[in-house]
KETI-40619 format. One record per residue (C-alpha): residue number from 0; residue in one letter; y negated, x, z negated. Coordinates in nm, 4 decimals, always signed. Layout:
// KETI-40619
+-----+------+----------+----------+----------+
: pos : code :       yy :       xx :       zz :
+-----+------+----------+----------+----------+
: NUM :    A :        Y :        X :        Z :
...
+-----+------+----------+----------+----------+
END
This chain:
// KETI-40619
+-----+------+----------+----------+----------+
: pos : code :       yy :       xx :       zz :
+-----+------+----------+----------+----------+
:   0 :    M :  +0.0132 :  +0.0122 :  +0.0050 :
:   1 :    K :  -0.3355 :  +0.1284 :  +0.0671 :
:   2 :    M :  -0.5469 :  +0.2669 :  -0.2308 :
:   3 :    V :  -0.6853 :  -0.0211 :  -0.4524 :
:   4 :    D :  -0.9565 :  -0.0386 :  -0.7159 :
:   5 :    M :  -0.7445 :  -0.0745 :  -1.0081 :
:   6 :    Q :  -1.0184 :  -0.1872 :  -1.2350 :
:   7 :    A :  -1.0379 :  -0.5093 :  -0.9950 :
:   8 :    K :  -0.6808 :  -0.5630 :  -0.9770 :
:   9 :    G :  -0.5893 :  -0.4748 :  -1.3729 :
:  10 :    T :  -0.3192 :  -0.1926 :  -1.4330 :
:  11 :    A :  -0.0245 :  -0.1548 :  -1.2847 :
:  12 :    E :  +0.1854 :  -0.2016 :  -1.5821 :
:  13 :    D :  +0.0001 :  -0.4945 :  -1.6578 :
:  14 :    S :  +0.0891 :  -0.6524 :  -1.3312 :
:  15 :    A :  +0.4193 :  -0.5723 :  -1.3710 :
:  16 :    K :  +0.4759 :  -0.7192 :  -1.6917 :
:  17 :    Q :  +0.2878 :  -1.0562 :  -1.5587 :
:  18 :    F :  +0.3653 :  -1.1090 :  -1.1934 :
:  19 :    E :  +0.6581 :  -1.1215 :  -0.9731 :
:  20 :    P :  +0.7078 :  -1.1710 :  -0.5956 :
:  21 :    L :  +0.6638 :  -1.5455 :  -0.4864 :
:  22 :    M :  +0.9823 :  -1.7145 :  -0.3505 :
:  23 :    D :  +1.0201 :  -2.0659 :  -0.2509 :
:  24 :    D :  +1.2965 :  -2.3232 :  -0.3297 :
:  25 :    Y :  +1.4263 :  -2.2295 :  +0.0618 :
:  26 :    G :  +1.4918 :  -1.8815 :  -0.0432 :
:  27 :    R :  +1.2024 :  -1.7759 :  +0.2063 :
:  28 :    P :  +0.9837 :  -1.4960 :  +0.0500 :
:  29 :    I :  +0.6225 :  -1.5405 :  +0.0639 :
:  30 :    N :  +0.4285 :  -1.2053 :  +0.1616 :
:  31 :    Y :  +0.1975 :  -1.3451 :  +0.4284 :
:  32 :    L :  -0.1184 :  -1.5358 :  +0.3678 :
:  33 :    R :  -0.3357 :  -1.6811 :  +0.6664 :
:  34 :    L :  -0.6825 :  -1.7867 :  +0.5613 :
:  35 :    S :  -0.9337 :  -1.9462 :  +0.7364 :
:  36 :    L :  -1.2930 :  -1.8740 :  +0.6856 :
:  37 :    T :  -1.4642 :  -2.1303 :  +0.8443 :
:  38 :    Q :  -1.4451 :  -2.4263 :  +1.0355 :
:  39 :    R :  -1.7381 :  -2.3367 :  +1.2329 :
:  40 :    C :  -1.6995 :  -2.2362 :  +1.6065 :
:  41 :    N :  -1.8947 :  -2.1489 :  +1.9272 :
:  42 :    H :  -1.5895 :  -2.2822 :  +2.1242 :
:  43 :    S :  -1.4818 :  -2.6066 :  +2.1805 :
:  44 :    C :  -1.1204 :  -2.5600 :  +2.3076 :
:  45 :    L :  -0.9762 :  -2.9013 :  +2.4483 :
:  46 :    F :  -0.6149 :  -2.8297 :  +2.2326 :
:  47 :    C :  -0.7679 :  -2.6397 :  +1.8599 :
:  48 :    H :  -0.5653 :  -2.7597 :  +1.5923 :
:  49 :    R :  -0.8336 :  -2.6100 :  +1.3360 :
:  50 :    E :  -0.5525 :  -2.4412 :  +1.1581 :
:  51 :    G :  -0.4719 :  -2.8436 :  +1.0673 :
:  52 :    E :  -0.7773 :  -2.8742 :  +0.8752 :
:  53 :    Y :  -0.9929 :  -3.1735 :  +0.9061 :
:  54 :    E :  -1.3552 :  -3.2860 :  +0.7416 :
:  55 :    P :  -1.3335 :  -2.9333 :  +0.5305 :
:  56 :    G :  -1.5700 :  -2.8970 :  +0.2190 :
:  57 :    S :  -1.8386 :  -2.6134 :  +0.1354 :
:  58 :    E :  -1.6513 :  -2.2647 :  +0.2889 :
:  59 :    M :  -1.5414 :  -2.0588 :  +0.0213 :
:  60 :    T :  -1.7623 :  -1.7887 :  -0.1369 :
:  61 :    I :  -1.6632 :  -1.4104 :  -0.0972 :
:  62 :    Q :  -1.6178 :  -1.3730 :  -0.4438 :
:  63 :    E :  -1.3880 :  -1.6613 :  -0.4434 :
:  64 :    I :  -1.1595 :  -1.5559 :  -0.1305 :
:  65 :    E :  -1.1350 :  -1.2112 :  -0.3143 :
:  66 :    R :  -1.0418 :  -1.3492 :  -0.6138 :
:  67 :    L :  -0.7496 :  -1.5498 :  -0.4439 :
:  68 :    V :  -0.6389 :  -1.2525 :  -0.2380 :
:  69 :    Q :  -0.6315 :  -1.0152 :  -0.5643 :
:  70 :    L :  -0.3751 :  -1.2863 :  -0.7288 :
:  71 :    A :  -0.1478 :  -1.3464 :  -0.4198 :
:  72 :    A :  -0.1452 :  -0.9578 :  -0.3457 :
:  73 :    R :  -0.0083 :  -0.8975 :  -0.7223 :
:  74 :    H :  +0.2351 :  -1.1923 :  -0.6355 :
:  75 :    G :  +0.3637 :  -0.9626 :  -0.3264 :
:  76 :    I :  +0.1349 :  -1.0755 :  -0.0624 :
:  77 :    K :  +0.1243 :  -0.7951 :  +0.1554 :
:  78 :    R :  -0.0518 :  -0.9145 :  +0.4548 :
:  79 :    V :  -0.3556 :  -1.1490 :  +0.5177 :
:  80 :    K :  -0.4757 :  -1.3117 :  +0.8531 :
:  81 :    L :  -0.8392 :  -1.4151 :  +0.8810 :
:  82 :    T :  -0.8556 :  -1.7109 :  +1.0852 :
:  83 :    G :  -1.0969 :  -2.0264 :  +1.1278 :
:  84 :    G :  -1.2883 :  -2.1685 :  +1.3148 :
:  85 :    E :  -1.4271 :  -1.8448 :  +1.4311 :
:  86 :    P :  -1.4176 :  -1.6039 :  +1.1644 :
:  87 :    L :  -1.6816 :  -1.3809 :  +1.3024 :
:  88 :    L :  -1.9269 :  -1.6213 :  +1.2785 :
:  89 :    R :  -1.9433 :  -1.5697 :  +0.8904 :
:  90 :    D :  -2.2457 :  -1.3684 :  +0.8048 :
:  91 :    D :  -2.0397 :  -1.1593 :  +0.5481 :
:  92 :    I :  -1.7463 :  -1.0895 :  +0.7627 :
:  93 :    I :  -1.7821 :  -0.7149 :  +0.7474 :
:  94 :    D :  -1.8222 :  -0.7314 :  +0.3451 :
:  95 :    I :  -1.5214 :  -0.9653 :  +0.3286 :
:  96 :    V :  -1.2959 :  -0.7097 :  +0.5022 :
:  97 :    K :  -1.4362 :  -0.4110 :  +0.2910 :
:  98 :    L :  -1.3096 :  -0.6091 :  +0.0043 :
:  99 :    L :  -0.9840 :  -0.7309 :  +0.1120 :
: 100 :    S :  -0.8398 :  -0.4171 :  +0.3174 :
: 101 :    P :  -0.7553 :  -0.2045 :  +0.0128 :
: 102 :    L :  -0.5903 :  -0.5169 :  -0.1630 :
: 103 :    V :  -0.3012 :  -0.5589 :  +0.1292 :
: 104 :    D :  -0.1036 :  -0.3628 :  +0.3633 :
: 105 :    D :  -0.1893 :  -0.5080 :  +0.6812 :
: 106 :    L :  -0.5297 :  -0.6977 :  +0.7285 :
: 107 :    S :  -0.5889 :  -0.8793 :  +1.0417 :
: 108 :    L :  -0.8189 :  -1.1195 :  +1.2166 :
: 109 :    T :  -0.7937 :  -1.3939 :  +1.4904 :
: 110 :    T :  -1.1068 :  -1.4735 :  +1.7020 :
: 111 :    N :  -1.2177 :  -1.6070 :  +2.0543 :
: 112 :    G :  -1.3423 :  -1.2562 :  +2.1161 :
: 113 :    S :  -1.6921 :  -1.3785 :  +2.2168 :
: 114 :    L :  -1.8590 :  -1.1399 :  +1.9310 :
: 115 :    L :  -1.6353 :  -0.8414 :  +1.9271 :
: 116 :    Q :  -1.7728 :  -0.6226 :  +2.1531 :
: 117 :    D :  -2.0614 :  -0.5582 :  +1.9089 :
: 118 :    L :  -1.8636 :  -0.6209 :  +1.5947 :
: 119 :    A :  -1.4994 :  -0.4284 :  +1.6645 :
: 120 :    P :  -1.6784 :  -0.0737 :  +1.5303 :
: 121 :    D :  -1.7942 :  -0.1965 :  +1.2081 :
: 122 :    L :  -1.4414 :  -0.4184 :  +1.1505 :
: 123 :    K :  -1.2643 :  -0.0903 :  +1.2031 :
: 124 :    A :  -1.4982 :  +0.1264 :  +0.9694 :
: 125 :    A :  -1.4540 :  -0.2010 :  +0.7172 :
: 126 :    G :  -1.0999 :  -0.1377 :  +0.7283 :
: 127 :    L :  -0.9622 :  -0.4137 :  +0.9279 :
: 128 :    D :  -0.6343 :  -0.3005 :  +1.1139 :
: 129 :    R :  -0.5664 :  -0.5302 :  +1.4085 :
: 130 :    I :  -0.6877 :  -0.8220 :  +1.5884 :
: 131 :    N :  -0.5736 :  -1.1184 :  +1.7739 :
: 132 :    V :  -0.7822 :  -1.2351 :  +2.0499 :
: 133 :    S :  -0.7645 :  -1.5875 :  +2.1999 :
: 134 :    L :  -0.7784 :  -1.5613 :  +2.5845 :
: 135 :    H :  -0.5900 :  -1.8307 :  +2.7949 :
: 136 :    T :  -0.6890 :  -1.7630 :  +3.1260 :
: 137 :    L :  -0.8619 :  -1.4803 :  +3.3402 :
: 138 :    R :  -1.0427 :  -1.7176 :  +3.5698 :
: 139 :    E :  -1.4166 :  -1.8505 :  +3.4691 :
: 140 :    E :  -1.3969 :  -2.2073 :  +3.5898 :
: 141 :    T :  -1.0628 :  -2.2882 :  +3.4142 :
: 142 :    H :  -1.2257 :  -2.0769 :  +3.0691 :
: 143 :    G :  -1.5121 :  -2.3055 :  +3.0875 :
: 144 :    R :  -1.2597 :  -2.6102 :  +3.1135 :
: 145 :    V :  -1.0518 :  -2.4911 :  +2.8161 :
: 146 :    T :  -1.2959 :  -2.3490 :  +2.6025 :
: 147 :    G :  -1.6275 :  -2.5130 :  +2.6669 :
: 148 :    S :  -1.7837 :  -2.1829 :  +2.7029 :
: 149 :    K :  -1.9109 :  -1.9265 :  +2.9681 :
: 150 :    D :  -1.8330 :  -1.6223 :  +2.8068 :
: 151 :    L :  -1.5343 :  -1.4761 :  +2.9732 :
: 152 :    D :  -1.6453 :  -1.1648 :  +3.0487 :
: 153 :    R :  -1.7912 :  -1.0719 :  +2.6920 :
: 154 :    V :  -1.4219 :  -1.1585 :  +2.5631 :
: 155 :    K :  -1.2454 :  -0.9374 :  +2.7848 :
: 156 :    K :  -1.5036 :  -0.6518 :  +2.6962 :
: 157 :    G :  -1.4471 :  -0.7545 :  +2.3426 :
: 158 :    I :  -1.0613 :  -0.6831 :  +2.4026 :
: 159 :    K :  -1.1053 :  -0.3608 :  +2.5616 :
: 160 :    K :  -1.3763 :  -0.2338 :  +2.2626 :
: 161 :    C :  -1.1255 :  -0.3168 :  +2.0209 :
: 162 :    I :  -0.8676 :  -0.0685 :  +2.2032 :
: 163 :    E :  -1.1518 :  +0.1804 :  +2.2493 :
: 164 :    V :  -1.1891 :  +0.1820 :  +1.8428 :
: 165 :    G :  -0.8338 :  +0.1551 :  +1.7387 :
: 166 :    L :  -0.8255 :  -0.1903 :  +1.6497 :
: 167 :    T :  -0.4365 :  -0.2182 :  +1.7535 :
: 168 :    P :  -0.2065 :  -0.3420 :  +1.8469 :
: 169 :    V :  -0.4351 :  -0.5643 :  +1.9926 :
: 170 :    K :  -0.2430 :  -0.9290 :  +2.0854 :
: 171 :    I :  -0.3855 :  -1.1495 :  +2.3318 :
: 172 :    N :  -0.2898 :  -1.5349 :  +2.2550 :
: 173 :    M :  -0.2670 :  -1.7252 :  +2.5529 :
: 174 :    T :  -0.1640 :  -2.0785 :  +2.4830 :
: 175 :    L :  +0.0340 :  -2.2429 :  +2.8228 :
: 176 :    L :  -0.1463 :  -2.5748 :  +2.9376 :
: 177 :    S :  -0.0241 :  -2.7857 :  +3.2227 :
: 178 :    G :  -0.2788 :  -2.8199 :  +3.5074 :
: 179 :    F :  -0.4514 :  -2.5304 :  +3.3762 :
: 180 :    N :  -0.2995 :  -2.1768 :  +3.3364 :
: 181 :    E :  +0.0727 :  -2.1956 :  +3.3653 :
: 182 :    N :  +0.0778 :  -1.9952 :  +3.6886 :
: 183 :    E :  -0.1423 :  -1.7537 :  +3.5282 :
: 184 :    V :  +0.1463 :  -1.5472 :  +3.3202 :
: 185 :    E :  +0.1853 :  -1.2774 :  +3.5811 :
: 186 :    S :  -0.1809 :  -1.1686 :  +3.6290 :
: 187 :    M :  -0.1940 :  -1.2389 :  +3.2139 :
: 188 :    I :  +0.0896 :  -0.9471 :  +3.1829 :
: 189 :    D :  -0.1000 :  -0.7333 :  +3.4351 :
: 190 :    F :  -0.3991 :  -0.7205 :  +3.2174 :
: 191 :    A :  -0.2514 :  -0.6920 :  +2.9171 :
: 192 :    G :  -0.0975 :  -0.3872 :  +3.0794 :
: 193 :    E :  -0.4203 :  -0.2635 :  +3.2011 :
: 194 :    V :  -0.5665 :  -0.2714 :  +2.8747 :
: 195 :    G :  -0.2941 :  -0.1929 :  +2.6560 :
: 196 :    A :  -0.2594 :  -0.4926 :  +2.4865 :
: 197 :    T :  +0.0406 :  -0.7127 :  +2.3525 :
: 198 :    L :  +0.0498 :  -1.0625 :  +2.4727 :
: 199 :    Q :  +0.1650 :  -1.3724 :  +2.3212 :
: 200 :    L :  +0.2733 :  -1.6528 :  +2.4992 :
: 201 :    I :  +0.2692 :  -1.9716 :  +2.3025 :
: 202 :    E :  +0.3734 :  -2.3177 :  +2.2999 :
: 203 :    L :  +0.1521 :  -2.5966 :  +2.2962 :
: 204 :    Q :  +0.1855 :  -2.7770 :  +1.9350 :
: 205 :    E :  +0.0684 :  -3.1673 :  +1.8969 :
: 206 :    F :  -0.1982 :  -3.2405 :  +1.6573 :
: 207 :    S :  -0.3941 :  -3.5545 :  +1.5855 :
: 208 :    G :  -0.1291 :  -3.7981 :  +1.6779 :
: 209 :    D :  -0.2981 :  -3.7404 :  +2.0652 :
: 210 :    T :  +0.0863 :  -3.7531 :  +2.1882 :
: 211 :    E :  -0.0546 :  -3.8799 :  +2.5424 :
: 212 :    S :  -0.2676 :  -3.5584 :  +2.5837 :
: 213 :    Y :  +0.0100 :  -3.3280 :  +2.4352 :
: 214 :    T :  +0.2502 :  -3.4411 :  +2.6843 :
: 215 :    N :  +0.0160 :  -3.4152 :  +2.9642 :
: 216 :    L :  -0.0700 :  -3.0645 :  +2.8730 :
: 217 :    W :  +0.2703 :  -2.9229 :  +2.7150 :
: 218 :    V :  +0.4514 :  -2.6197 :  +2.9243 :
: 219 :    D :  +0.8165 :  -2.6027 :  +2.8769 :
: 220 :    L :  +0.8609 :  -2.1952 :  +2.8107 :
: 221 :    N :  +1.2369 :  -2.1803 :  +2.8992 :
: 222 :    P :  +1.1749 :  -2.0819 :  +3.2492 :
: 223 :    I :  +0.9201 :  -1.8242 :  +3.1386 :
: 224 :    E :  +1.1652 :  -1.6977 :  +2.8783 :
: 225 :    K :  +1.4634 :  -1.7015 :  +3.1397 :
: 226 :    H :  +1.2485 :  -1.4708 :  +3.3870 :
: 227 :    L :  +1.1494 :  -1.2179 :  +3.1118 :
: 228 :    D :  +1.5189 :  -1.1876 :  +2.9966 :
: 229 :    K :  +1.5715 :  -1.0817 :  +3.3793 :
: 230 :    V :  +1.2826 :  -0.8150 :  +3.4167 :
: 231 :    S :  +1.2349 :  -0.6864 :  +3.0381 :
: 232 :    I :  +1.4050 :  -0.3489 :  +2.9660 :
: 233 :    K :  +1.4246 :  -0.4403 :  +2.5959 :
: 234 :    V :  +1.4526 :  -0.7793 :  +2.3686 :
: 235 :    E :  +1.3975 :  -0.7882 :  +2.0026 :
: 236 :    Q :  +1.3572 :  -1.0490 :  +1.7484 :
: 237 :    R :  +1.1014 :  -1.0489 :  +1.5112 :
: 238 :    S :  +1.2071 :  -1.1632 :  +1.1235 :
: 239 :    L :  +0.8394 :  -1.3729 :  +1.1569 :
: 240 :    H :  +0.9606 :  -1.6905 :  +1.2776 :
: 241 :    G :  +1.2267 :  -1.5436 :  +1.4879 :
: 242 :    R :  +1.0111 :  -1.4812 :  +1.7738 :
: 243 :    R :  +1.1424 :  -1.2838 :  +2.0539 :
: 244 :    L :  +0.9853 :  -0.9898 :  +2.2050 :
: 245 :    Y :  +1.0204 :  -0.8499 :  +2.5574 :
: 246 :    T :  +0.9298 :  -0.5130 :  +2.6634 :
: 247 :    V :  +0.8433 :  -0.5225 :  +3.0700 :
: 248 :    P :  +0.7405 :  -0.2586 :  +3.2883 :
: 249 :    T :  +0.4241 :  -0.3206 :  +3.5118 :
: 250 :    E :  +0.2488 :  -0.0996 :  +3.7304 :
: 251 :    K :  +0.0110 :  -0.0016 :  +3.4343 :
: 252 :    G :  +0.3130 :  +0.0583 :  +3.2059 :
: 253 :    L :  +0.5306 :  -0.1105 :  +2.9775 :
: 254 :    V :  +0.4004 :  -0.4564 :  +2.7945 :
: 255 :    R :  +0.5142 :  -0.6158 :  +2.5016 :
: 256 :    I :  +0.5359 :  -0.9607 :  +2.5211 :
: 257 :    E :  +0.6007 :  -1.2066 :  +2.2660 :
: 258 :    V :  +0.6879 :  -1.5678 :  +2.2909 :
: 259 :    V :  +0.5972 :  -1.8166 :  +2.0160 :
: 260 :    R :  +0.7714 :  -2.1551 :  +2.0074 :
: 261 :    P :  +0.6942 :  -2.3610 :  +1.7223 :
: 262 :    M :  +0.7865 :  -2.7010 :  +1.8352 :
: 263 :    N :  +1.0968 :  -2.8720 :  +1.6911 :
: 264 :    N :  +1.2187 :  -2.5366 :  +1.6216 :
: 265 :    P :  +1.4328 :  -2.4857 :  +1.2673 :
: 266 :    S :  +1.4456 :  -2.1141 :  +1.3057 :
: 267 :    F :  +1.0404 :  -2.1102 :  +1.3292 :
: 268 :    C :  +1.0228 :  -2.2667 :  +1.0149 :
: 269 :    G :  +1.3364 :  -2.1410 :  +0.8552 :
: 270 :    Q :  +1.1869 :  -1.7755 :  +0.9085 :
: 271 :    C :  +0.8496 :  -1.8737 :  +0.8147 :
: 272 :    T :  +0.6719 :  -1.6706 :  +0.5292 :
: 273 :    R :  +0.3241 :  -1.7763 :  +0.5570 :
: 274 :    L :  +0.0825 :  -1.9794 :  +0.2829 :
: 275 :    R :  -0.2188 :  -2.0948 :  +0.4265 :
: 276 :    V :  -0.5552 :  -2.1304 :  +0.2555 :
: 277 :    T :  -0.8160 :  -2.3440 :  +0.4130 :
: 278 :    S :  -1.1879 :  -2.2861 :  +0.4587 :
: 279 :    D :  -1.3007 :  -2.5004 :  +0.1464 :
: 280 :    G :  -1.0338 :  -2.3056 :  -0.0824 :
: 281 :    K :  -0.7369 :  -2.5354 :  -0.0657 :
: 282 :    L :  -0.3958 :  -2.3905 :  -0.0383 :
: 283 :    K :  -0.1897 :  -2.5203 :  +0.2635 :
: 284 :    P :  +0.1843 :  -2.4998 :  +0.2214 :
: 285 :    C :  +0.2568 :  -2.6007 :  +0.5857 :
: 286 :    L :  +0.0184 :  -2.5867 :  +0.8855 :
: 287 :    R :  +0.1781 :  -3.0014 :  +1.0008 :
: 288 :    R :  +0.1008 :  -3.1229 :  +0.6766 :
: 289 :    N :  -0.2420 :  -3.2260 :  +0.4662 :
: 290 :    D :  -0.0493 :  -3.4505 :  +0.2376 :
: 291 :    N :  +0.0656 :  -3.1600 :  +0.0011 :
: 292 :    L :  -0.2530 :  -2.9594 :  -0.0214 :
: 293 :    V :  -0.3360 :  -2.7749 :  -0.3663 :
: 294 :    N :  -0.7116 :  -2.7138 :  -0.4688 :
: 295 :    T :  -0.8037 :  -2.3678 :  -0.5805 :
: 296 :    R :  -1.1566 :  -2.4515 :  -0.7149 :
: 297 :    E :  -1.0948 :  -2.7072 :  -0.9748 :
: 298 :    Y :  -1.1680 :  -2.4672 :  -1.2360 :
: 299 :    Q :  -1.5301 :  -2.4994 :  -1.3876 :
: 300 :    D :  -1.5514 :  -2.1658 :  -1.6263 :
: 301 :    I :  -1.4889 :  -1.8423 :  -1.4697 :
: 302 :    S :  -1.2732 :  -1.7552 :  -1.7498 :
: 303 :    E :  -1.0211 :  -2.0245 :  -1.6498 :
: 304 :    A :  -1.0208 :  -1.8870 :  -1.2542 :
: 305 :    E :  -0.7222 :  -1.6540 :  -1.2864 :
: 306 :    T :  -0.4745 :  -1.9091 :  -1.4868 :
: 307 :    K :  -0.5940 :  -2.2009 :  -1.2581 :
: 308 :    L :  -0.5284 :  -1.9869 :  -0.9706 :
: 309 :    L :  -0.1828 :  -1.8924 :  -1.0746 :
: 310 :    D :  -0.1020 :  -2.2343 :  -1.1363 :
: 311 :    A :  -0.2103 :  -2.3417 :  -0.7801 :
: 312 :    L :  -0.0299 :  -2.0556 :  -0.6263 :
: 313 :    L :  +0.2780 :  -2.1370 :  -0.8068 :
: 314 :    K :  +0.2589 :  -2.5319 :  -0.7139 :
: 315 :    A :  +0.1831 :  -2.4448 :  -0.3598 :
: 316 :    V :  +0.4967 :  -2.2346 :  -0.3305 :
: 317 :    R :  +0.7117 :  -2.5120 :  -0.4796 :
: 318 :    L :  +0.5972 :  -2.7554 :  -0.2198 :
: 319 :    R :  +0.6998 :  -2.5670 :  +0.0768 :
: 320 :    E :  +0.9534 :  -2.7047 :  +0.2864 :
: 321 :    P :  +1.0396 :  -2.6837 :  +0.6433 :
: 322 :    F :  +0.8830 :  -2.9252 :  +0.8605 :
: 323 :    W :  +1.1529 :  -2.9050 :  +1.1542 :
: 324 :    N :  +1.5328 :  -2.8828 :  +1.0348 :
: 325 :    E :  +1.8396 :  -2.8536 :  +1.2430 :
: 326 :    E :  +1.8321 :  -3.2488 :  +1.3069 :
: 327 :    D :  +1.5024 :  -3.1909 :  +1.5095 :
: 328 :    K :  +1.6405 :  -2.9618 :  +1.7654 :
: 329 :    T :  +1.5815 :  -3.0801 :  +2.1217 :
+-----+------+----------+----------+----------+
END
């Protein structure tokens, strides 16, 4: 683990006496915190699931964020991903990264990339380890239709800047959308090879009960995976969600391509090690549920904070259960 301010975290001896790693009732270790910093965004992606967060309250303060991550780290959380909304819209994003980076082994961030070109050097200097950038198309017109913005060139330059300053591996998140980008997989693989990024091909998830829109936009990833099986020189299976990771040769060199298939997938849930935090400070045991949130901001006195946070953390872990099970397979 990175060097940590022990005054902030308490002594190692005290931590060992008080805290043990988190494990849910299904035998899944909890070692990964996905923390939403804001629901504000300068894009309006037509399929955005908002990290499953709707009608948020006030954003967590930097002190609340630090306190929660400190406690989670003592309980075995080794990885934190900062998300949104667009996390780079927070004026204190660099300070947040500085505070959190010593607490965990891996601090990453997911972004739409529009602000990366300017912020990438400062994020790296503050201790950010790596970054995910949402980029669903390389065509200006399609980018506008998907995101409601006209900043494709800035996003591409931001990706290149991240690689230049060492925020690697850079992962490009491409959600497949019927009628928009399903024919761009090869060109995105080439782009990833050109810049030196990993490509994540992501299956669209259904949210907000809009089944019709989901059905119209959903792309079957089976044909894509069959093609990757044929052309790849190496296939691995990641522990996170059982994702398959392909290594594919291109004219620009080897490209790693990760396939993310969350829908009707018991393996995706069965191997989940994540606990989510909403921008307004609620622990969220499952992305797809909002009926089991646990508030971390119910204490009135700062002296109660650690005890209340511990109660909330343990309660959220107890509430975790797989959303998809074997009966849901298609």
